[in-house]
N, C-alpha and C positions, 0 to 999 in steps of 0.2 A: 712178599712179596711170596703167590705160591708158583710151584713150576704147575705151565700150560702145555699140552701136547696136541699137534695139527696133524691132523693127514690127508694126503694127497696123492691119489694116485698110487694107495698102498705102500706108501713111505709116512713115518711118525717122523716126525721129529717134538722134541719137548726143548722147551725155554723159558728164561723169566723175562718178564716186562715189569718195567718202571717208570713212573713219569704219567705227567698228567697234557703230559701238548697231544695237537689234533692228530699228529704226523708223526710217525719213527724219525729221529733224528739218529740216533747210533745205533748201528749192529756191531758189538761185541765178538769176536772169538777168539777159543782158547786156544792153551798150546796141547802138546802128546799127553804128558800127565798132569790134567784135569780137566776141568769140567765149569759149568757155566758159576758155580760158586766161587772161586777164583775170581770173581765179577762183584759180590757182592760187596761191597764197598762200593763204589761208581751207581749203581741198585741201588742206595739207603739212598745216597747223596741223593739222588732227581728224584724221588720217592713224592713227592707235592710238588713238583717243579708242573707251572704250569707252558716252559718253556723248550722242554726236552723232554722223549719218552723213547730207553733204550733198551734194548730186544740183545740177551743174551743166550745163547744157545747152546744146547748139550750136543756139538759132531755127530756124523753118523758115526752111531755103534757108542755110541758113553751115552751111559743110561738110560730113557728110552725111546731115543733113537735110533731108528732102524738103518743098520748098516750097512754100508755101499755092496751093488751087487761080486765085485771084482774082487778076486784074494788078493789083489793087487794094484788097489786104486791109487791114480794120478789123480794131482795138485786139483787139476782140470774136473776131476768129479767130484771133489768138494766144493769147488765152485758152482757148479752147477748145482748143485741142490741147495746151495741160498740162494737162487734166486726163484727155485723150485718155490724154496720155504714162503720166500719176501712177495714172491707172487699168487700165493696162496691167503696169504693173510694180508694183501689190498696194497703193496707200500707202489706208490705213485714219482716219489720225488727221488730226486740222487738223496743220498748216506753217508754219513762220514762212519766209513770202510773200517775198525781197530781188531789189527790180532794182536794173538800174544805168541812169541816162540814158533810152534807149529803152525798155527791160526794163521800166519803172517804168512805161509807160503796160500793159506787158505784163502786171503782175504787179497792177495796180489790177485790169483790166477783169477780171481771172480774179476777183480777190475780187469782185467784183458779181456776178460770173455765182454765184458758189457759197463762200459769206460763212460757213456752218458748215467751211469747211471749211481755211477760214484762223486760224491762232492769233495770229499776229503779221505785221502786217505792214510794211516798211523798204523804205523809197523814199532812194539814195541820189542825189544831185546831179539831181534830176530831168528828163529834158524835158516839155514843160507840152504840147508840141505845136501846132499852129496850125489848128488846127478853129476856133477862134473870131475866127480873126482874116480881115479882109476875100477876096475871091477873087483878086484881084489879088496880096495879100501870098501867101497860100495856090505860089498859082501861080510865083512868083518864086521863091522858099526852092528849090521840090523840083525848079525847072527848075535852080539856078545848082546847087544838089549833085548833081543827074546828069549835068550838062555837066560838073564838076571830076571824074567817073568816067568818064568816055565819053575825054576828055580826057587823060588821066593813068591810069586801071587801077586795079587798088587796090595794086601796087607802088607805083606813084608816087605815089597822094593819101598811102599809107601816110607815105613819104618826108613831105610836103607836110606833110601835118597832124597827123602826130605830139607834133614841139611844142610845141603850142595846146592837150593835151590835158595836159601837167603844168603847175606851178611852173616860174618860171625857175629854181629852184634844184636841180631837179629835176636827179638824174648823169645822165651818158650814156647807163649804161647799160641807165635807166628805160626810155629814149626810145628805143632799141635794141629793147628787147624788145613798148614800144605799137607800133612799127612792126612788126614780123615780128607779131604779131595784124593786125591793122588789112590787113596786106598779103595776107592769106590768106582777105580775105571775098569770096565770088561773088557776078560783078558780079547776080544775076537775086537772088536772095536779097537783097540791097542794096536793090536797085533796088524789091523788093516795102515794104522796111521804110522806105525813104525817100518811099514812099504813103502810107503808112499816118500818118508823123511831120507831113505835112503837110496828113491832115484829121483824124489823132482831138484830145481835147480830154482832158490829163490831169483836168483839174479840174473835169468835170461827170463822167468817168469815178470820180470817186472822190467825188461827190455824189448818182446818183440809183442805189442811195441811198450812205448814208453808210456806209464798213465798220464793222464789230459790235466788229472787234476792238481791239485797239492798234493805232492807226499812230505811226512814228516816221518824221524826216525829214529830213534831212543835206546838207551841201555843205560842200567847202572852204572855204574864204574867198577864195584865189585863182583858184578857177574862172572862165575866161575864156568859158568853151559855156557852161553852164545856172550864169549868174549867181545869186550869193546875193541878188538883188532880185528875179530869176525864183524863184528855189526859195521865197522867199518868199510867194510872190503862194501856192502851191502848202499852203505850210503855212497860210496864212491862211484859205484854203478849208477847212480843218480846225476850225480854231483852235488847230492845232498850233504851239510852241516848235519854230523851224526849229532843230537841231542844228550845230552848227559842225566838222570837222571837222580844222579846224588849219589852216596857210599851206601848203593843197594845192589842186593842180591839179581834174581832171577826173575823169581815169582815178584816183579816190579809192584801191578796192581794190589799188592796185600802189602806191601814189607812198604810201599813209600804211595796209600790211598790219595793221598791230599792232590801231591804234583804230579799223580797220572793226568787222577781228575781235572786238573785244570788246565793239561796237554793237551787232553780229550776236550777243552772249553763246559765239562758239563757243572763248574763250580759259576758259570754264570745263570744267575737268574733264580737259581733252584730253593 
């Protein structure tokens, strides 16, 4: 799988594509300390599939994707970029839209903006955002996150944070994989994403209005970043059952690729 880049209206989006179906079936949106390579196992699974075609982007400001113009972008701006990307690629059919962590805010906002184009919405280890928190909490969360980036840089931050993305029993190879992906974040894109996280509210995105498509919310019960209790709040907002991905941590698509792929429906006919 070779990364591709599309250029539209002065903007670039870098992405991976896998599968041989005639139409795009799934669109995968990564989290704040990640990138399109976090979905490598899912993309590899459908490489020869005639029933699936899966896209995974580098979000604006990640990899070779053009960052957003606003220094403090809203979730909606990422959602708009999702549709700009898919419009340029000529995607007309409804897709299964999948978000992980911060990508859930992007996926939920994209669904709110254009519900008829989303066949199913799947939120993995959803980051709720701090938009409903006090100003003091929002500012502290943002300050702490950016201070960590400034002090250590992407590579140093990745070394410090990679272990927290996985369960304690995850093998060293997985930790190194998470570290490798996290070390590639662009500080400018990461800073924009951190600003969005500080001010966004996932529960608001999901209830104004509620999605008309089926929604599934899942997390590993050893996730220490978006804990099961935090994810349960999101599920409760939609009167949904929180699905358990098993004894895995935050980077669930890497640590439990088979379970995640099954939830996404990518194991069918691959």
